[in-house]
C-alpha positions, -999 to +999 in steps of 0.1 A: -789+736+208-776+771+205-742+761+221-741+731+197-744+753+166-718+778+181-694+750+189-699+735+155-693+767+137-661+773+159-648+739+151-655+744+113-639+778+113-608+765+130-605+734+108-611+757+077-584+779+088-561+748+094-570+736+059-564+769+042-531+772+059-523+735+049-532+742+013-513+774+013-482+757+023-486+728-001-492+752-030-463+775-020-440+745-018-454+732-052-448+766-068-413+768-053-406+734-068-419+745-103-397+775-100-366+755-092-373+731-120-378+761-145-343+775-133-327+741-140-342+740-174-333+775-183-298+769-171-294+736-192-310+754-221-285+783-220-256+758-217-268+737-245-273+768-267-240+784-260-223+799-292-194+773-289-218+744-289-239+759-316-211+765-340-196+731-334-229+714-340-235+736-371-200+727-384-204+690-378-239+690-393-227+708-423-201+682-431-224+655-446-241+680-470-207+693-481-195+657-490-228+649-507-226+681-528-189+682-536-186+645-543-220+635-557-225+608-532-256+599-510-261+609-475-256+572-465-224+570-484-213+602-468-219+592-433-204+557-438-174+571-455-168+595-428-174+568-401-148+546-418-122+576-419-129+584-382-124+546-374-091+548-391-082+581-372-091+561-339-066+535-347-039+561-355-044+587-327-037+583-290-070+578-269-066+614-256-062+628-291-092+609-302-113+621-274-104+656-283-113+649-320-146+636-307-153+669-289-149+686-321-171+662-341-205+661-323-223+631-334-190+611-339-206+578-324-233+580-350-209+584-379-186+555-366-218+533-363-226+542-400-192+528-412-198+492-428-190+464-405-164+440-421-165+403-417-134+390-403-132+361-426-128+379-459-095+382-475-091+419-473-104+419-437-080+391-427-052+408-443-060+441-429-063+426-394-029+408-399-011+439-411-027+461-385-011+441-357+023+444-373+026+482-366+042+510-385+038+509-422+021+475-423-006+490-399-012+519-424-013+493-452-038+473-432-059+504-424-059+513-460-071+478-470-099+481-444-109+514-457-109+502-493-132+473-484-155+497-463-157+522-493-164+494-516-193+482-494-208+516-496-206+514-534-177+539-536-143+534-552-111+535-534-100+567-551-128+585-530-111+578-498-085+606-502-111+629-514-133+623-485-103+627-462-091+659-479-126+675-478-130+666-440-097+679-430-103+712-449-138+714-435-126+710-399-098+733-403-119+763-411-114+792-387-082+778-371-102+750-356-080+723-340-102+695-350-089+697-386-052+692-373-062+663-352-082+646-381-052+652-405-029+635-380-051+606-377-053+603-415-017+612-424-012+578-441-040+585-465-033+621-470+003+613-481 
């Protein structure tokens, strides 16, 4: 009986050591994994909060309040108007230039989506589409017709188009920012 107790204690002692070793390795592997995840999150956070990204985000985020304050429009009108202007710039710029513009205007996809959709069957939309396909001066006239229709859909008059464009170009030109120059190039037909 005494041998059985000693043998049992020996077996339990060995398995206890084995279990302790097993749990130690599992816990150390788990803490190593947690440490790796923490490092990745810290790296992504430091990348996301770099001064360049923050300043670009702050600048883009400040455009809509600037438009609402200076022009007395609603936030929805400011977003839709800017989206309409960016849509026109997209038609005027090369794909590479528009990509560069997008890098300088964080949230550009959101602004583009805020632009009023035009029905293809309307007279102004049909004329705009027809003129857009003609190229050159006709293209800018078609783009202007489309912008006018979009601004009217937002409850804004067509004379607001140039005001929006000028404020946006000036806003993005602050501090020598190249985004202002690209936007100005894309909106050249509006700006004169």
